[in-house]
C-alpha positions in Angstrom: -19.6 -51.2 24.6 -17.1 -51.2 21.3 -19.1 -54.3 20.3 -22.7 -52.5 20.6 -20.6 -49.6 18.1 -19.9 -52.4 16.0 -23.3 -53.7 16.0 -25.0 -50.5 15.5 -22.9 -49.6 12.5 -23.5 -53.2 10.9 -27.1 -52.9 11.5 -27.9 -48.9 10.2 -25.5 -49.6 7.2 -28.1 -48.3 5.1 -28.5 -45.3 7.1 -25.2 -44.4 6.9 -24.0 -44.9 3.6 -24.8 -41.5 2.6 -22.3 -39.8 5.6 -19.8 -42.7 4.3 -20.1 -41.2 1.0 -19.9 -37.5 2.0 -16.7 -38.7 3.7 -15.6 -40.6 1.0 -15.7 -37.8 -1.6 -14.2 -35.2 0.4 -11.6 -37.8 1.5 -11.0 -38.6 -2.5 -10.5 -35.0 -3.0 -7.6 -34.6 -0.7 -6.5 -37.9 -1.5 -6.6 -36.9 -5.6 -5.1 -33.6 -4.9 -1.9 -34.6 -3.2 -1.8 -37.5 -5.3 -1.8 -35.3 -8.6 0.4 -32.6 -7.2 3.1 -35.2 -5.9 2.8 -37.1 -9.0 3.3 -33.7 -10.9 6.2 -32.4 -9.2 8.1 -35.8 -9.4 7.5 -36.1 -13.3 9.2 -32.4 -13.3 11.8 -33.0 -11.1 12.5 -35.9 -13.5 12.7 -34.0 -16.6 14.3 -31.2 -14.8 17.0 -33.7 -14.0 17.3 -34.5 -17.2 18.3 -30.9 -18.2 21.5 -30.4 -16.3 22.6 -34.1 -16.6 25.6 -33.0 -19.2 26.2 -29.5 -17.5 28.7 -28.9 -14.9 29.1 -25.1 -14.7 27.0 -22.6 -16.7 27.7 -19.0 -17.3 24.6 -16.4 -17.9 24.7 -12.9 -18.9 22.0 -11.4 -17.3 22.8 -8.1 -19.5 22.4 -9.9 -22.5 18.8 -10.4 -22.9 17.0 -6.9 -22.5 13.6 -5.9 -22.5 13.6 -4.2 -25.6 11.5 -4.5 -28.4 13.6 -7.7 -29.9 14.2 -9.0 -26.7 18.0 -9.0 -27.3 19.1 -5.4 -26.1 21.4 -5.0 -29.3 23.7 -2.9 -27.4 26.9 -4.2 -26.2 27.4 -2.3 -23.2 29.7 -3.6 -20.7 31.6 -6.9 -20.9 29.8 -10.1 -22.5 29.9 -13.6 -23.4 31.9 -13.6 -26.7 33.3 -16.8 -28.8 36.6 -16.1 -27.3 35.4 -16.4 -23.9 33.9 -19.7 -25.0 37.0 -20.9 -26.3 39.0 -20.0 -23.7 36.6 -21.8 -20.7 36.6 -24.9 -23.2 40.8 -24.8 -22.9 40.4 -25.3 -18.9 41.6 -28.3 -17.6 38.4 -29.9 -16.3 36.1 -28.6 -19.1 35.5 -31.5 -22.0 33.1 -28.9 -23.7 31.6 -25.3 -23.6 28.6 -24.8 -25.7 27.7 -21.3 -26.5 23.9 -20.5 -26.0 21.6 -17.8 -27.9 17.8 -17.8 -26.7 15.2 -15.7 -27.4 11.6 -15.9 -28.2 10.4 -17.0 -32.2 7.1 -16.8 -33.4 6.0 -20.1 -35.7 2.9 -19.3 -37.7 0.8 -22.2 -39.0 -0.1 -23.2 -42.5 -3.2 -20.5 -42.0 -0.9 -17.9 -40.6 -1.8 -17.9 -36.8 0.7 -18.2 -33.8 1.2 -22.0 -33.0 1.5 -22.0 -28.9 0.5 -19.4 -26.6 2.4 -16.5 -27.6 4.6 -16.6 -23.8 6.4 -19.9 -24.7 7.7 -19.5 -28.1 11.3 -20.1 -27.6 14.0 -20.0 -30.0 17.9 -20.9 -29.7 20.5 -21.8 -31.3 21.4 -25.3 -32.9 25.1 -26.2 -31.6 26.3 -29.6 -33.7 29.3 -31.2 -31.7 31.4 -33.8 -33.9 28.7 -36.2 -34.9 27.2 -33.1 -36.4 23.8 -33.5 -33.8 22.9 -31.3 -30.7 22.9 -33.5 -27.7 20.3 -31.2 -26.2 17.9 -31.6 -29.2 17.8 -35.4 -30.4 17.1 -35.2 -33.7 13.6 -37.3 -34.6 13.8 -36.4 -38.6 16.0 -34.4 -40.8 19.1 -32.8 -39.8 19.6 -29.2 -37.5 20.1 -26.2 -39.4 23.0 -24.8 -41.1 22.4 -21.5 -42.7 20.2 -18.0 -42.2 17.6 -19.4 -44.2 16.9 -22.9 -42.5 15.3 -23.7 -39.4 14.7 -26.8 -37.2 11.5 -27.1 -35.0 10.3 -29.5 -31.8 8.3 -32.6 -33.1 4.9 -31.3 -31.1 5.2 -27.8 -33.2 5.7 -29.3 -36.7 3.0 -31.7 -35.8 0.5 -28.8 -34.9 1.7 -26.8 -38.2 1.4 -29.9 -40.5 5.0 -29.5 -41.3 7.4 -32.0 -42.6 10.8 -31.6 -43.4 11.5 -29.5 -46.7 8.2 -27.5 -45.9 8.4 -23.4 -45.4 8.0 -21.9 -42.2 6.8 -18.5 -41.7 8.6 -17.2 -38.3 8.4 -13.8 -36.6 11.3 -12.6 -34.3 12.1 -9.1 -34.1 11.8 -7.8 -37.6 9.8 -9.0 -40.7 8.5 -12.4 -41.2 11.1 -14.9 -42.0 10.6 -17.4 -44.6 12.7 -20.6 -43.6 13.2 -24.4 -44.9 12.4 -26.6 -42.3 15.5 -29.1 -42.5 14.6 -31.1 -39.2 12.4 -32.1 -36.0 14.0 -32.3 -33.0 12.9 -33.6 -29.3 13.5 -31.4 -26.2 12.8 -31.6 -22.6 12.4 -27.9 -22.2 9.2 -27.6 -19.7 7.7 -24.3 -21.7 7.7 -26.3 -25.0 5.8 -29.5 -22.8 3.4 -27.1 -21.9 2.4 -26.1 -24.7 5.0 -23.8 -25.8 6.9 -23.8 -29.4 10.9 -24.4 -30.2 12.5 -23.1 -32.8 16.3 -23.8 -33.6 18.4 -21.6 -36.0 22.2 -21.9 -36.5 24.5 -20.2 -33.7 25.3 -17.4 -36.5 21.8 -16.5 -37.3 20.7 -17.0 -34.0 23.1 -14.3 -32.6 22.0 -11.8 -35.0 18.7 -12.1 -33.9 18.6 -12.0 -30.3 22.2 -10.8 -29.7 24.9 -9.4 -31.6 27.7 -11.3 -34.5 30.2 -13.7 -31.9 27.6 -13.2 -28.7 26.1 -15.4 -26.0 23.7 -15.3 -23.6 24.8 -18.0 -21.9 27.9 -20.7 -22.3 27.1 -24.5 -20.7 30.4 -26.2 -20.0 30.8 -29.8 -19.6 33.0 -31.6 -17.2 36.0 -34.3 -17.4 35.2 -37.5 -16.1 36.5 -37.2 -12.3 36.6 -33.4 -12.7 35.4 -31.6 -8.9 32.8 -29.3 -10.0 33.4 -26.8 -7.7 37.1 -26.4 -8.9 35.5 -26.1 -12.4 33.4 -23.3 -11.2 36.1 -21.0 -9.5 38.6 -22.0 -13.1 35.8 -20.4 -14.9 35.1 -17.7 -12.4 38.9 -16.4 -13.4 38.5 -16.9 -17.2 35.2 -14.9 -17.4 34.8 -11.0 -18.0 34.7 -9.5 -14.2 30.9 -7.8 -14.9 27.6 -7.5 -12.2 25.4 -9.3 -15.5 28.2 -12.3 -15.3 27.2 -15.2 -13.3 28.7 -18.6 -13.1 26.9 -21.6 -11.2 27.1 -25.4 -10.9 24.6 -27.6 -12.8 23.5 -28.9 -9.6 22.9 -25.3 -7.8 20.7 -24.8 -10.8 19.1 -27.9 -10.8 18.9 -28.0 -7.3 16.8 -24.2 -7.8 14.6 -25.2 -10.5 13.3 -28.1 -8.0 12.6 -25.1 -5.5 10.8 -23.7 -8.1 9.1 -26.9 -9.2 8.3 -27.6 -5.2 6.7 -23.5 -4.5 4.6 -24.4 -7.9 3.0 -27.7 -6.9 2.6 -26.7 -3.2 0.8 -23.5 -4.7 -1.7 -25.6 -6.8 -2.1 -28.3 -3.8 -3.0 -25.5 -1.7 -5.7 -23.8 -3.8 -6.9 -27.7 -4.4 -6.9 -28.3 -0.5 -9.2 -25.3 0.0 -12.0 -26.6 -2.4 -11.4 -30.0 -0.8 -11.9 -28.4 2.4 -14.8 -26.8 1.5 -16.5 -30.2 0.3 -15.5 -31.8 3.8 -17.0 -28.8 5.5 -20.2 -29.2 4.0 -19.8 -32.8 4.6 -19.7 -32.0 8.4 -23.2 -30.9 8.4 -24.2 -34.1 7.1 -22.4 -36.5 9.5 -23.7 -33.9 12.5 -27.5 -34.4 11.0 -27.0 -38.2 10.4 -25.7 -39.1 14.2 -28.4 -36.8 15.5 -31.3 -38.4 13.8 -29.6 -42.1 14.7 -29.3 -40.9 18.4 -33.1 -39.7 18.4 -34.2 -42.9 17.0 -32.3 -45.1 19.4 -33.2 -42.8 22.5 -35.0 -46.2 24.1 -32.1 -48.4 23.1 -29.2 -45.7 25.1 -31.5 -45.4 28.0 -31.5 -48.9 28.4 -27.7 -49.3 28.6 -27.6 -46.6 31.0 -30.3 -47.9 32.9 -28.1 -51.3 33.2 -25.0 -49.2 34.3 -23.7 -47.9 31.4 -22.0 -44.0 32.2 -22.3 -41.1 30.5 -18.7 -41.5 29.3 -19.1 -45.2 27.6 -22.3 -43.6 26.1 -20.3 -40.6 24.1 -17.3 -43.3 23.3 -19.7 -45.6 21.9 -21.0 -43.3 19.6 -17.7 -41.9 18.7 -16.9 -45.7 17.5 -19.5 -45.4 15.3 -18.3 -42.3 13.8 -14.7 -43.7 13.9 -15.5 -47.0 11.9 -17.2 -44.5 9.7 -14.6 -42.4 8.7 -11.9 -45.0 8.6 -14.0 -47.2 6.1 -14.8 -44.0 3.9 -11.0 -42.6 4.4 -9.7 -46.2 2.9 -12.4 -45.5 -0.1 -11.4 -42.0 -0.5 -7.9 -42.7 -0.8 -8.5 -45.6 -3.4 -10.7 -42.9 -5.5 -8.6 -40.1 -4.9 -5.5 -42.1 -6.8 -8.2 -42.7 -9.6 -9.1 -38.9 -9.6 -5.6 -38.3 -10.0 -4.5 -40.7 -12.5 -7.8 -39.4 -14.6 -7.2 -36.0 -14.1 -3.8 -36.4 -15.4 -5.5 -38.1 -18.6 -7.9 -35.4 -19.2 -5.5 -32.4 -19.0 -3.0 -34.3 -21.4 -6.0 -35.6 -23.9 -8.8 -33.1 -24.3 -7.5 -29.9 -22.4 -3.9 -30.6 -24.1 -1.9 -29.6 -21.2 1.3 -31.6 -22.1 2.3 -32.7 -18.6 5.3 -34.5 -18.3 4.7 -38.2 -18.1 5.5 -40.1 -14.9 4.4 -43.1 -12.8 1.6 -42.3 -10.0 3.0 -41.3 -6.9 1.4 -42.3 -3.2 3.8 -40.9 -0.7 3.3 -42.3 2.6 2.5 -38.9 3.9 -0.6 -39.1 1.3 -2.1 -41.9 2.9 -1.6 -40.6 6.7 -3.2 -37.7 5.8 -6.0 -38.9 3.7 -6.9 -41.6 6.3 -6.6 -38.7 9.2 -8.5 -35.8 7.7 -11.2 -38.7 7.1 -11.2 -39.9 10.3 -11.0 -36.5 12.2 -13.8 -34.8 9.9 -15.9 -37.8 11.1 -15.4 -38.1 14.9 -15.4 -34.3 15.4 -18.6 -34.0 13.7 -19.8 -36.7 15.8 -18.9 -35.4 19.0 -21.8 -32.7 19.8 -24.8 -35.4 19.5 -22.6 -38.5 20.9 -22.6 -35.5 24.0 -26.1 -35.2 23.5 -26.7 -38.7 23.3 -25.2 -39.0 27.2 -26.9 -36.1 28.7 -30.6 -37.9 28.4 -32.0 -39.2 31.9 -32.8 -42.8 31.6 -36.3 -42.7 32.4 -36.9 -39.2 30.6 -35.5 -41.1 27.5 -37.6 -44.5 27.9 -40.4 -42.3 27.6 -40.4 -40.8 24.7 -38.8 -41.1 21.2 -37.3 -38.3 20.2 -36.2 -35.0 22.5 -37.1 -31.9 21.2 -34.5 -29.0 20.7 -35.3 -26.9 23.7 -36.2 -22.8 23.7 -33.2 -22.4 26.0 -30.9 -24.2 23.7 -32.1 -21.8 20.7 -31.5 -19.0 22.4 -28.5 -19.4 23.2 -27.7 -20.8 19.8 -29.4 -17.6 18.4 -27.4 -15.0 20.8 -24.4 -16.7 19.5 -25.5 -16.4 15.9 -26.2 -12.5 16.3 -22.5 -12.1 17.3 -21.0 -13.9 14.7 -23.0 -12.3 12.2 -23.2 -8.6 13.6 -18.8 -9.2 13.8 -19.1 -10.4 10.3 -21.1 -7.8 8.8 -19.1 -4.8 10.3 -15.6 -7.1 9.0 -17.3 -6.4 5.6 -18.2 -2.9 6.1 -14.6 -2.0 7.2 -13.2 -4.0 4.4 -15.0 -2.6 1.6 -14.4 1.2 3.1 -10.5 0.1 3.5 -10.1 -1.9 0.4 -8.9 -4.6 2.8 -9.4 -8.2 0.9 -8.2 -9.5 4.8 -10.5 -8.3 6.1 -13.1 -8.8 4.0 -12.1 -12.3 4.0 -12.7 -12.8 7.6 -16.3 -11.2 7.2 -17.4 -13.1 5.1 -16.0 -16.1 6.9 -17.5 -14.8 10.2 -21.4 -14.0 8.2 -21.7 -17.4 7.3 -20.9 -18.7 10.5 -23.5 -16.5 12.2 -26.0 -17.4 9.2 -25.4 -21.0 9.9 -26.1 -20.7 13.3 -29.3 -18.4 13.0 -30.3 -20.8 10.3 -32.7 -22.6 12.6 -34.2 -19.1 13.6 -34.4 -18.3 9.7 -35.9 -21.1 9.0 -39.7 -20.6 9.8 -39.9 -17.0 8.2 -38.2 -17.7 5.0 -40.2 -21.3 4.7 -43.1 -19.4 5.6 -42.9 -17.4 2.4 -43.4 -20.8 0.3 -46.4 -21.6 2.3 -49.5 -19.8 0.3 -47.8 -21.0 -3.0 -47.6 -24.6 -1.1 -51.5 -24.4 0.1 -53.2 -23.1 -3.2 -51.2 -25.1 -5.5 -50.6 -28.6 -3.9 -53.1 -28.8 -1.1 -53.1 -31.0 2.1 -49.5 -32.5 0.9 -48.0 -29.0 0.3 -49.6 -27.9 3.6 -47.9 -31.2 5.4 -44.7 -30.6 3.6 -44.1 -27.2 5.0 -45.3 -28.3 8.2 -42.8 -30.8 8.0 -40.2 -28.5 7.4 -40.0 -26.2 10.3 -41.0 -28.8 12.6 -37.7 -29.7 13.3 -35.6 -26.4 12.8 -32.2 -27.6 13.7 -32.5 -30.3 11.0 -33.8 -28.2 8.6 -31.0 -25.9 9.1 -28.2 -28.2 9.0 -29.6 -29.9 5.6 -30.0 -26.5 4.3 -26.9 -25.3 5.4 -24.8 -27.6 3.5 -26.4 -26.7 0.3 -26.0 -22.8 1.2 -22.2 -22.9 1.4 -21.9 -24.4 -2.4 -24.7 -21.8 -3.4 -22.9 -19.0 -1.3 -19.7 -19.1 -3.2 -20.8 -20.1 -6.7 -22.8 -16.6 -6.4 -20.4 -14.9 -5.1 -17.7 -15.9 -7.6 -20.5 -15.4 -10.7 -21.3 -11.3 -9.0 -18.0 -10.5 -8.9 -17.2 -12.1 -12.4 -19.9 -10.0 -14.1 -18.8 -6.8 -12.0 -15.2 -7.5 -13.1 -16.5 -8.2 -17.0 -18.8 -5.5 -17.1 -15.5 -3.2 -15.9 -13.7 -4.1 -18.7 -16.5 -3.6 -21.2 -16.9 0.4 -20.0 -13.1 0.6 -20.2 -13.0 -0.9 -23.8 -16.1 1.5 -25.1 -15.5 5.0 -22.9 -11.8 5.3 -22.5 -10.7 4.2 -26.3 -11.8 5.7 -29.3 -9.6 3.8 -31.5 -11.0 1.1 -34.0 -8.1 -1.6 -33.4 -5.1 -2.1 -31.0 -1.9 -2.9 -32.5 0.1 -5.2 -30.0 2.3 -8.0 -29.1 0.2 -11.0 -28.5 2.8 -12.1 -25.5 3.0 -8.5 -24.3 6.9 -7.6 -25.7 7.4 -4.6 -27.0 6.7 -3.6 -31.3 9.2 -3.0 -33.4 9.2 1.5 -34.0 9.0 0.9 -37.5 5.6 -0.9 -37.2 3.8 2.1 -36.4 5.1 3.8 -40.1 3.9 1.0 -41.8 0.8 0.9 -40.2 -0.1 4.8 -41.0 0.7 3.9 -44.8 -1.8 0.7 -44.5 -5.1 1.5 -46.7 -8.0 2.7 -44.0 -6.0 4.2 -41.6 -7.4 7.8 -40.9 -5.2 8.3 -37.5 -2.7 6.5 -35.8 -1.0 7.0 -32.2 2.2 5.1 -30.8 2.2 4.8 -26.8 6.0 4.1 -25.4 7.0 4.1 -22.2 10.1 5.9 -21.0 12.1 6.0 -18.3 13.5 9.4 -16.7 14.9 10.5 -13.8 13.4 13.4 -11.4 15.6 13.8 -8.9 18.9 12.8 -7.1 17.9 9.9 -5.7 17.2 6.2 -6.1 13.7 6.9 -5.8 13.0 9.7 -7.8 12.4 8.2 -11.0 9.3 8.2 -13.2 7.6 6.8 -16.1 6.6 9.0 -19.3 4.4 7.8 -21.7 4.9 9.1 -25.3 2.0 9.4 -27.6 1.3 11.2 -30.9 0.2 14.6 -29.8 -1.9 15.4 -33.2 -4.0 12.7 -33.0 -4.3 11.1 -29.4 -7.8 13.0 -28.4 -9.4 11.1 -31.6 -7.7 7.6 -30.2 -8.7 7.9 -26.4 -11.1 9.5 -24.2 -9.1 12.5 -22.6 -11.2 14.5 -20.0 -8.9 17.5 -19.1 -10.1 18.8 -15.7 -7.8 21.7 -15.7 -5.9 23.3 -18.4 -6.2 23.8 -21.9 -7.3 20.8 -24.0 -4.3 21.2 -26.3 -1.9 20.6 -24.1 -0.3 18.3 -25.7 0.0 20.1 -29.2 2.1 22.7 -27.4 4.7 20.2 -26.5 3.4 20.4 -22.2 2.8 16.8 -20.1 -0.5 16.1 -19.4 -0.7 14.5 -15.9 -3.7 12.2 -14.1 -5.5 14.1 -11.0 -4.3 10.7 -9.2 -1.0 11.4 -10.2 -0.8 15.0 -9.7 -2.2 14.9 -6.3 0.5 12.1 -5.1 3.4 14.4 -6.4 2.2 17.6 -5.5 1.9 19.0 -9.4 -0.5 21.5 -10.8 -0.9 23.1 -14.0 2.6 25.2 -14.5 4.6 22.3 -12.8 7.8 22.1 -13.9 10.4 19.0 -13.7 13.6 18.5 -14.4 14.1 15.4 -16.2 17.0 13.0 -17.0 17.0 10.4 -20.2 18.1 6.8 -20.5 20.6 8.6 -23.0 21.9 11.2 -20.8 20.0 14.1 -21.8 18.4 16.8 -19.9 15.4 18.8 -20.1 12.6 21.0 -18.1 9.3 19.6 -19.1 6.0 21.8 -18.0 2.7 20.1 -17.1 0.1 22.0 -19.6 -2.8 19.9 -18.2 -4.8 17.4 -15.7 -7.1 14.9 -17.3 -9.0 11.9 -15.5 -7.2 8.8 -15.6 -8.5 5.6 -17.1 -6.9 2.4 -18.6 -5.3 4.7 -21.4 -4.0 7.5 -19.2 -2.1 6.9 -16.5 0.8 9.0 -14.7 2.5 11.2 -17.1 2.1 11.8 -20.7 4.1 13.8 -23.3 4.4 14.0 -27.3 6.1 11.1 -28.5 8.0 13.5 -31.0 9.7 15.3 -27.1 10.5 11.8 -25.5 11.0 9.1 -27.9 14.1 10.2 -29.4 15.6 9.9 -25.9 14.5 6.6 -25.3 17.1 4.0 -24.7 18.4 2.3 -28.4 16.1 -1.1 -28.9 13.2 0.5 -26.8 9.8 -0.6 -28.6 6.7 0.7 -28.9 4.0 -1.0 -26.1 0.9 -0.7 -28.6 -0.3 1.4 -31.8 -3.8 2.7 -31.4 -5.7 3.0 -34.9 -8.8 4.5 -36.0 -10.2 3.9 -39.4 -11.7 6.2 -42.2 -14.9 3.7 -41.9 -14.5 2.3 -38.4 -13.8 -0.8 -37.6 -14.3 -3.3 -41.0 -12.9 -6.7 -41.8 -10.6 -4.9 -44.5 -9.0 -2.5 -42.5 -8.1 -5.7 -39.8 -6.6 -7.3 -42.6 -5.1 -3.9 -43.8 -3.0 -4.1 -40.5 -2.0 -7.8 -40.8 -0.5 -7.1 -44.1 1.0 -3.8 -42.6 2.8 -6.3 -40.0 3.8 -8.6 -42.5 1.6 -11.0 -41.2 3.6 -11.3 -37.9 1.9 -14.2 -36.0 3.0 -12.9 -32.6 1.5 -9.2 -33.6 -2.2 -9.1 -32.7 -4.8 -6.4 -34.3 -7.8 -6.3 -32.1 -10.8 -4.9 -32.1 -13.1 -3.8 -29.4 -15.3 -6.6 -29.9 -12.4 -8.9 -30.1 -10.5 -7.4 -26.6 -14.2 -7.6 -24.9 -14.5 -11.6 -26.3 -11.1 -12.5 -25.0 -11.5 -10.5 -21.3 -15.4 -12.7 -21.3 -13.5 -15.9 -22.3 -10.9 -15.5 -19.8 -13.2 -14.7 -17.0 -15.8 -17.8 -18.1 -12.5 -20.0 -17.9 -11.8 -18.8 -14.5 -15.6 -19.2 -13.5 -15.5 -22.7 -14.8 -12.8 -24.1 -13.5 -14.0 -22.8 -10.0 -17.6 -24.2 -10.6 -15.9 -27.4 -11.1 -13.8 -27.7 -7.9 -17.1 -26.4 -6.3 -19.1 -28.7 -7.4 -18.0 -31.5 -5.0 -19.2 -29.8 -2.1 -22.5 -29.5 -4.2 -22.6 -33.5 -4.3 -21.8 -33.7 -0.9 -24.7 -31.4 0.2 -27.0 -33.6 -2.5 -26.4 -36.7 -0.7 -26.9 -34.8 2.9 -30.5 -33.7 1.5 -31.0 -37.6 0.6 -30.0 -38.6 4.0 -31.9 -36.3 5.9 -34.8 -36.9 3.9 -34.5 -40.6 3.8 -33.7 -40.6 7.7 -36.7 -38.5 8.0 -39.3 -41.3 6.5 -37.9 -43.7 8.7 -38.4 -41.9 11.6 -41.9 -40.8 10.7 -42.9 -43.5 9.3 -46.1 -44.1 11.4 -47.3 -40.6 11.1 -47.2 -41.3 7.3 -49.1 -45.0 8.1 -51.4 -42.7 9.8 -51.7 -40.0 7.0 -52.5 -43.1 4.4 -55.1 -44.5 7.0 -57.3 -41.5 7.1 -57.5 -41.5 3.1 -53.8 -39.5 1.9 -53.1 -41.7 -1.2 -49.2 -43.0 -2.2 -49.3 -39.9 -5.1 -49.8 -37.5 -1.9 -47.7 -39.1 0.6 -44.7 -39.0 -2.6 -45.5 -35.0 -3.2 -45.5 -34.2 0.5 -41.7 -35.8 0.8 -40.7 -33.8 -2.5 -42.4 -30.8 -1.5 -40.8 -30.9 1.6 -37.4 -31.5 -0.1 -38.0 -28.7 -2.3 -39.0 -26.0 0.5 -35.6 -27.1 2.4 -33.4 -27.2 -0.8 -34.8 -23.7 -2.0 -34.2 -22.4 1.4 -30.5 -23.2 1.3 -30.5 -21.9 -1.9 -31.9 -18.6 -0.9 -30.0 -17.9 1.7 -26.8 -18.8 -0.4 -27.6 -16.3 -2.9 -28.4 -13.5 -0.4 -25.0 -14.3 1.3 -23.3 -14.4 -1.8 -24.6 -11.5 -3.7 -23.3 -9.7 0.1 -20.0 -11.0 -0.2 -19.2 -10.3 -3.7 -20.7 -6.6 -2.6 -17.5 -6.4 -0.5 -15.3 -8.0 -2.8 -16.1 -5.5 -5.8 -15.7 -2.6 -3.3 -12.2 -3.8 -2.1 -11.0 -3.8 -5.9 -12.6 -0.8 -6.6 -9.3 1.0 -6.4 -7.5 -1.2 -9.5 -10.9 -1.3 -11.4 -11.8 2.3 -11.4 -15.2 1.7 -13.5 -16.3 -1.5 -11.8 -19.7 -1.5 -10.1 -21.4 -4.4 -8.5 -23.6 -6.3 -11.4 -25.8 -8.8 -10.3 -26.7 -10.9 -13.4 -30.5 -11.8 -13.1 -30.3 -14.6 -15.4 -27.6 -16.4 -13.6 -28.7 -16.3 -10.0 -32.4 -16.8 -10.6 -30.7 -20.9 -12.5 -28.9 -21.1 -9.3 -32.3 -20.7 -7.1 -33.9 -23.2 -9.9 -30.9 -25.3 -9.4 -31.8 -25.7 -5.7 -35.0 -26.6 -6.6 -34.0 -29.3 -9.3 -31.5 -30.5 -6.5 -34.5 -30.7 -3.8 -36.5 -32.7 -6.2 -34.3 -35.1 -7.7 -32.6 -35.6 -3.8 -36.4 -36.9 -2.8 -37.1 -39.0 -5.6 -35.7 -42.1 -3.4 -36.8 -41.5 -0.2 -40.9 -40.0 -1.5 -40.8 -43.7 -3.3 -39.9 -45.7 0.0 -42.6 -42.9 2.0 -45.2 -44.3 -0.8 -44.4 -47.8 -0.4 -44.9 -48.0 3.2 -47.2 -50.6 4.2 -50.0 -49.0 6.4 -50.4 -51.6 9.4 -46.9 -52.0 9.6 -46.1 -48.7 9.4 -48.7 -47.7 12.3 -47.6 -50.7 14.1 -44.2 -48.9 14.0 -42.6 -47.0 17.1 
């Protein structure tokens, strides 16, 4: 029986080709994901190990990096790491060297004034030269390190991006006015933030301390041990030397490296999980193709299987022989997928480091034994499981009945049972979607969508007849006899049509759902920009840090500005408990209503101007506040005050919680607290002249963004589009697999109906008519899958939008007609392209040979 299985695989190579490709693609996705994440993780770990090779112990002052506008905190509250501390540590018996480190952010402007990097990884630090005049952390590539307040060194990538060379003047922004510094050298760094596209600016130690902390203060001290020194003993000695403080922590370099490795593992596992989800979708689509292929092969070999039963083969042997065929197909496809996966991983890394400029670390390609085992196991198991039901059906056919027919049609009883199961799944899925949407439960919506999808797959044979019947009038009117025959062929075997269409339905469902959710989120963002704000521009830090308070005064003096309002968050205590706290947003009382849409629901409209609080309705209801309620608050500077709620307002993207005049709460903010943003109204609206004036007012700081409504909407749209494009790309593999399924089904259907096609040719249907019939049949099946997928996607997106409505209050479901129409047209094109080869085969069949075939 196993020799028979091998012979059948070799005899039906062409018919199994698409199945093999489907498994190969899915397995390649899995293997490529594992190889890529293993390679990336190993490269990051290697890079991480280099960062801690010469560090025995590190002492960190977590209080030295505040959350103020300058990321420095400037205050000297409590013990800190000073130069005296560094010298004391350096004098310890096991210490060879103690290096004080200061760091923060530093924005580098290119020669056009634009920020280099992403704004979040713009790192600034101090250059600590050793006895030879160089810092071992940052090997020099050209020039020398900085030695004074007017000098700076840059990493080589940043210098290259900015077009700088040693001796050039570089514009740098940290926490105050933009500085004009001379570039003294370029250096290399293993900092992963820089490797990922950020920038590194190195100052001399005194300058860095003045910029980020205070003179003589460090944020970290790295200790290099003497040869043979015990790190644990050195750590104990360091702990005895540093000031006792909750904010100061000492750890060994090995511990820090191990922690970084754990973070790397988490990052790569998260990335791997996301990619494997999409690989699983592709494999799930492949299941339909595999099951469909083996069902058709078994139907075409019914007489052969019956003869085997007649000469003594048992049902178990028939089942095992079919599963053995699936095993051989799965193994061959998995081996090919493993090889292709390694190529995909290599190509993906080259793509990310090339056109996408992701700056991933270099390293050898890692193909772990677990990757080989997992790839082979996944491909083989998926193929065998998909072939299980067809193999069981093959064993159930009685020998005499099988020898008397070519194909066993599905019985009404089996379809009835299937329909009942499908209705149960579909009903449970619909109930889950409704309950999840009502309860804002993402998990329930996900489970409901999955159950509805499964129920629809099970019901697809039932749905195929009425849905495909919708195309019948157009097929008859436009294409005559070939159109009528195509429609009848499409509904002749509902199971086969369902399996073929369902493979395409999965991809269309997910793509449609993503598109509708993306369009809805984009529409919500547009509404918030157009309805919540009246300002023409928003001035804020591009890296979401705080603006220096003095920036507001400079903006107010800019030509063309008619009104401004700051937004400053001030934390306050509202009771004796640890959780009794709130954040009050300080705004300019006189101008705020000119810059933000304030809808008062209770109380006077000028409550802010009266020196009272505004409270959003949601916050007031949650905390039991009404107009006239008083709050006894404690400010960060220790002062206390009693504030009165003057009015209740509708919350929006600019109004949440408690809002107070900044003149009232701002003076009590913690020193170093900056502004969240500055809202600006222009005398003549949003004009290029006003935008330039605001840039000039901020000193041309590359880290400060001046954003209009149009800019904000465009940026949001770019972000949503970028995410959708990535998702579309990942789902593209499942669509390719579905296309292979349509090609496979149509090709095998042509082989199965070759006698029928011969008879059609004999009674007058020409080659063109036969080709058109096959193409139209494929078109109808693909459109059927596309229509069902679009409807499922819209329903799932509706539930998802309802779920996130609590977070985005303005969100409503938006179904973009152009994109939905494009998906249906794409489904039709897929159907037509998939039928090209089968249609040519059908048209070229020899009439007499086809009629004589069985």
